[in-house]
C-alpha positions in Angstrom: 80.9 -56.2 47.8 80.2 -55.5 44.2 77.1 -56.3 42.3 76.3 -59.9 41.2 73.7 -60.8 38.6 71.8 -62.3 41.5 71.7 -59.0 43.4 68.1 -58.0 44.0 68.9 -54.3 43.3 72.2 -53.7 41.5 73.8 -50.5 42.6 75.9 -50.1 39.4 74.7 -47.8 36.6 72.4 -49.5 34.1 74.5 -48.8 31.0 71.7 -49.9 28.7 72.7 -51.5 25.5 71.1 -53.0 22.4 71.9 -56.5 21.4 71.1 -58.5 18.2 70.3 -62.1 18.9 68.5 -65.0 17.2 65.6 -66.5 19.2 63.2 -69.1 17.9 64.7 -68.6 14.4 63.9 -64.8 14.6 66.6 -62.2 14.4 65.6 -59.7 17.1 67.0 -56.7 18.9 66.8 -56.7 22.7 67.8 -54.4 25.5 70.4 -55.5 28.1 72.2 -53.7 30.9 75.1 -54.0 33.4 74.4 -55.9 36.6 72.5 -58.7 34.9 73.6 -62.1 33.6 75.5 -62.1 30.3 74.6 -58.6 29.1 76.8 -58.6 26.0 75.8 -61.8 24.3 73.5 -64.8 24.4 75.2 -67.0 27.0 76.7 -70.2 25.6 74.8 -72.3 28.1 71.5 -70.7 27.3 72.2 -71.2 23.6 72.9 -74.9 24.2 69.6 -75.2 26.2 67.5 -73.5 23.5 69.2 -75.6 20.7 68.7 -78.9 22.6 65.3 -78.8 24.2 62.0 -79.4 22.4 59.5 -76.8 21.4 57.3 -75.9 24.3 53.8 -77.3 24.8 51.0 -75.3 23.1 49.7 -73.8 26.3 49.7 -73.8 30.1 52.0 -72.2 32.6 55.7 -72.2 31.9 58.6 -71.2 34.2 62.0 -69.8 33.5 64.2 -69.9 36.6 66.8 -67.1 36.6 65.4 -65.3 33.6 68.1 -62.6 33.3 67.2 -60.3 30.4 64.9 -62.9 29.1 66.2 -65.1 26.2 64.5 -68.3 27.5 61.2 -66.6 28.5 61.0 -64.7 25.2 61.7 -67.9 23.2 59.0 -69.8 25.1 56.5 -67.0 24.6 57.2 -66.9 20.8 56.8 -70.7 20.6 53.5 -70.8 22.6 51.5 -67.6 22.3 48.7 -69.1 24.3 50.9 -70.0 27.2 51.6 -67.9 30.3 55.3 -67.6 30.8 56.6 -66.8 34.3 60.1 -65.2 34.0 61.5 -65.6 37.6 64.4 -63.6 38.9 65.5 -61.8 42.1 67.2 -59.1 40.1 64.7 -56.2 39.6 66.8 -54.7 36.8 66.7 -58.1 35.0 62.9 -58.2 35.4 62.6 -54.7 34.0 64.6 -55.8 31.0 62.4 -58.8 30.4 59.3 -56.5 30.5 60.9 -54.1 28.0 62.0 -56.9 25.7 58.6 -58.7 25.8 56.8 -55.4 25.0 59.2 -54.6 22.2 58.6 -58.0 20.6 54.8 -57.8 21.1 54.7 -60.7 23.5 51.8 -60.2 25.9 52.1 -63.6 27.6 55.3 -63.0 29.6 55.1 -62.2 33.3 58.4 -61.0 34.8 58.2 -61.7 38.6 59.8 -62.5 41.9 59.0 -65.8 43.6 56.3 -64.3 45.9 54.4 -63.1 42.8 53.7 -66.6 41.4 50.4 -67.9 42.9 50.9 -71.0 45.0 48.4 -73.0 43.0 50.2 -72.7 39.7 51.7 -75.8 38.2 54.0 -75.8 35.2 53.7 -77.6 31.9 57.4 -77.0 31.4 60.3 -75.5 33.3 63.4 -74.3 31.4 66.4 -72.9 33.1 70.1 -71.9 32.9 70.2 -72.0 36.7 72.3 -69.6 38.7 75.1 -72.0 39.7 77.3 -69.2 41.2 74.8 -68.5 44.0 76.2 -71.5 45.8 74.9 -75.0 46.3 72.6 -74.2 49.2 70.7 -71.5 47.4 70.6 -73.4 44.1 69.3 -76.5 45.8 66.7 -74.5 47.6 65.5 -73.0 44.3 65.2 -76.4 42.6 63.5 -77.9 45.6 60.9 -75.1 45.5 60.1 -75.2 41.8 60.8 -78.6 40.3 58.0 -80.3 42.4 55.6 -77.9 40.9 55.9 -79.5 37.5 52.5 -80.8 36.3 52.1 -84.6 35.9 53.7 -85.9 32.6 55.7 -82.7 32.2 59.4 -81.9 31.8 62.0 -79.5 33.0 65.2 -78.9 31.0 68.2 -77.5 32.9 71.6 -76.6 31.4 74.7 -76.8 33.5 78.4 -76.6 32.6 80.1 -79.9 33.0 83.0 -78.4 35.0 80.6 -76.6 37.3 79.0 -79.8 38.6 76.3 -80.9 36.1 76.8 -84.6 37.0 76.7 -84.0 40.8 73.6 -81.8 40.4 72.0 -84.7 38.4 72.7 -87.0 41.3 71.4 -84.6 43.8 68.1 -84.2 41.9 67.7 -87.9 41.6 68.3 -88.3 45.4 66.1 -85.4 46.4 62.9 -85.6 44.3 60.2 -88.2 45.0 60.0 -91.5 43.0 57.4 -89.9 40.7 60.3 -87.9 39.1 63.2 -89.1 36.9 66.3 -87.3 35.7 68.6 -88.1 32.8 71.1 -86.4 30.5 69.2 -85.1 27.6 72.1 -83.6 25.6 75.8 -82.7 25.8 77.2 -79.9 23.8 80.1 -77.3 24.0 81.0 -78.3 27.5 77.5 -78.2 28.9 74.9 -80.9 29.8 71.1 -80.5 29.4 69.4 -82.4 32.1 65.8 -83.5 31.6 63.6 -83.9 34.8 60.3 -85.5 34.2 57.4 -85.7 36.6 55.5 -88.9 35.9 51.9 -89.6 36.8 51.1 -90.3 40.4 50.2 -94.0 40.8 47.6 -93.1 43.4 45.6 -91.1 40.9 46.0 -93.4 37.9 42.7 -94.7 36.4 41.8 -98.3 37.3 41.2 -100.5 34.2 38.4 -102.8 35.1 38.0 -106.1 33.1 
């Protein structure tokens, strides 16, 4: 079987290349390679997500699920220099590219990691993702079940999914799977993609009691 962008260790030659892209209104040059997601351009879905999600909070821990060569993580790191950005991927080549690109851009707050390298006690002020739909429903659902519940209270995740690859069915699944303290809605639709917003509300059990 050939390499996929979700292979942990691609066997194909790297074929490193340089790419000019605009991230957070900055024209930057990044390094990409064969064997990772969208090595020749900023993927349309990622561009839709970056164009249709709000600027990140000022600080805290952020998560990018399926980081690839890093466009979402790099953007978050530029938006919020005081934040800690976790660029999550199974593909070691992709993680190496994230590290190269963060270093080249002078971004010291990006941590390119596999899932086991994120401490269990970390909760996220925001999650942004162009999730790896082509890994199959079971793997995708497992990823989202693992990470969406780790949103901090009153915090949001933004996921971009192509409409003809099941964005509406994924929205229904999230609504049915996450606890009542979460809500999911369509945040934006553009260029054949939907951006889904998942919010974790406050836990009623921990809400302050307003005495008369």
